[in-house]
C-alpha positions, 0 to 999 in steps of 0.5 A: 673700184679697187682696180681703178685705185691700183691704176691711179696709184701707179700713175700717181707714183710714176709722177714722183710727186714725193720728190717735189720740194715740200710735197709731203709737208703740204700733203700733211698740212692738207690732211690736218686741215681736213681732219680738224675741219671734220671735228668742227675746226673753223680754220680754212686750209690757208689758215692752217698752212699759215699757222703751221708754216709761219705761226701766224694765227687767223684773225678772230678765230678761236684759240682752241682751233689753232691749238687743235691744228698745231697739236694734230700736226705734231702728232702727225710728225710723231707717227712719221718718226715712229713709222721710220722705226717700224714700231709695232702697235702697243696700247702705250703707243696709241695712248701717245697718239691720243696725248699728242692730239689733245696736248693743248686742248685736253685736260682732267675729266672727273668721274664717279670712277676716278679722274683721267687726263685726256691730254696725257692719253689716259684711257677713259673711265666713263661711258660715251654716247654719241648721236644714236649709239653707245661705245663699249664699256670703259671696263672693256677698253684695255682688253679691246686695245690689246686685241686691236694692237695684236690684230694689226701687228699680226698683219702689218708686215705681211700685207701688200698692194691693196691689202695695206689700205684695207688694213689701214681702214680696218684699224681706223674703224676698230679704233674709233669704235673702241673710242678709248679716249674722252676726246680726239678719237676721230683724229687719232683714228685717222692718224692710225690709218695713216701710220699704216700707210707711212709704215709701208711707204704708201701715199697718205690717205685724206678723208675730205671734209666735204664727204663727212656725212658719207664718212659717218654713214660708212662707219655706221653701216659697217657696224650695222651690217658687220661688213668691213667692205663698206668702210674699206670701199669708202676709204678706197673712194677717198683715195681715188679722189685724192689721186685724181686731184693730185694727178690733175694738179700735176698735169695742169703745170703743163698749161701754157704760162704767160707773163701778165 
C-alpha cells in the first residue's frame, strides 16, 4: 500500500496540479465539505463552494450548517498562514484552531467545575462520553496537550517521505483521543493533520465522507490494539483514493471535446 502511495504521489506531483488556477482553493473547499459532512452538515459540495466563494446560502438548510462551513474554511486559512511561518505546535496554537472551528457555533458551557467557552478554544472542564467510550479526564487534558505538542515538534523537522503522512495520522489520532474541547474535536484533528502536510508542502489529505464508518472503525481499532499502523494505513488508503481521483480528473481533460 505504501509503495502504491509513493508511486501515485510522484505521478500526482508530476502533473503540477498545484500550479493550476485556484486548484488549492477548490481542494480546500472539497476537504471542508467532507470534514463538515462527517460531522452531520447538510450542505452539499456545491452548496459549500457557493457559500465560500460567493456567500450564497443553500435554501432551506440550517443556519448553523452554513456557519460551520464558513468557520472551518477560515480555520483552514489560519493553519495555512501558520504553516508558511513554520510555527511549532503549542497548546495555545491548538486552542486557536479550536476557536476558529467553533467561532460562530460555539458558546459557554456551564459545569459544576466552572464555565468554559468552546468558541474561544477553552479546554473542557467536563467528562466526555461518545458512543461506547470515555475520553481522558478533563484534569489530564493540559498535560496531554503539552505531550502531544512536544511529540510532534520533536519529529516535524526530521520526517521525510511517507514518514510525513504517518506523523500527520498520528497527530490526528492522538488529538482526537485527547478530545480537548467540548465540541469540534474531529474537525480540529483533521485540520491538525493537514497542518503537518502544509508545513512540509505536501498534498492535502481528504477523509471522504462516504468512508466515515471505516474512519471511525480505524480510530477505534487503533485504540483497542494500541497499533498506530491501523490508522496510518487508513489515512494512506484515503490519500491513494484522493490521488487516483485527481489523476483521473486531470487525464479526462484530454478526451475529445465537441461543441454541442
